[in-house]
C-alpha positions, 0 to 999 in steps of 0.5 A: 620778555624782551630777551625772551621775545628776541630769542623766540624770533631768532630761533624761528627765523634762524632754525635754531634748535636751542637758544642760549642765554648768557647772563653778563657777569661784570659788563664793562660798558655799564660801569658806573650805571646802576644795575642789579647784582649778577646773582640777581640777573642770573636768577632772573634769567633762570626763572624767565626761561623756566618751562621752555625746552629749547631755551637754556641759561649758561653761567660762564660769565657770572662765574668768571672773575673780571670784566665780561668781554664777549670775545673771552666768552666766545673763547670758552666755546669749541673753535668749531662750534657755530655761534649766532650772537643775537642782538637787538639793533640798538645794541648792534650799532654799538658793536664797534665799541666792544673790546676786540669787536672784529674778532667777535664778528669773525667768530660769530654770525651776528643776528640782528633783531629789528627794533623800533627807532633803529634803522637797518642802515645804522647797523650796516654803517658799523661795517660788521657783517650781520643777518638782519632779522625782520621781526614785529617790533619789540617796543621796549628795551630791558634798559627802558624796563629798569627805568620804568621800574625805578620810576615806580611804574609797574612792569608786571606784564612786561616780564614773566610773572616769576621774574616779576615776583622775583623783582618785587621780593628782592626790591630790585630797581626800586626807588630808595 
């Protein structure tokens, strides 16, 4: 729900016709961190946006071999295509650690969703140009949801029901 809520907020605040969710194939910054297989992440994306006409899933990263660098993904779009990169403030503060991050911010309009515990000043300190989207606080991150599930705590009402059932059926994020 976290990503869906952010997409919904960005769609309204930026007057977007469509919000595209690109599932990470091999996120290089998460090497060594346990996470679900890319096929599971893709399936959860598709299930999560099901029935929302203005949301679409894009598989260009999950079908590409090698590490997922945002700049490589952006290079697959037409050069004249306007792209809004929607990030939570917690992710936006890490922009300078991204591969070729200056090229990423030159190629996109970075739209930052406010997050509890992250001040806009922290995002500004990165030096990246951005548009701040002041939204009602989304109180939990996807990382926190995974940790909650791995600890055996329910995430049932934090994700769409179809996604929750998929997680349960595939025993994702469960304790060994």
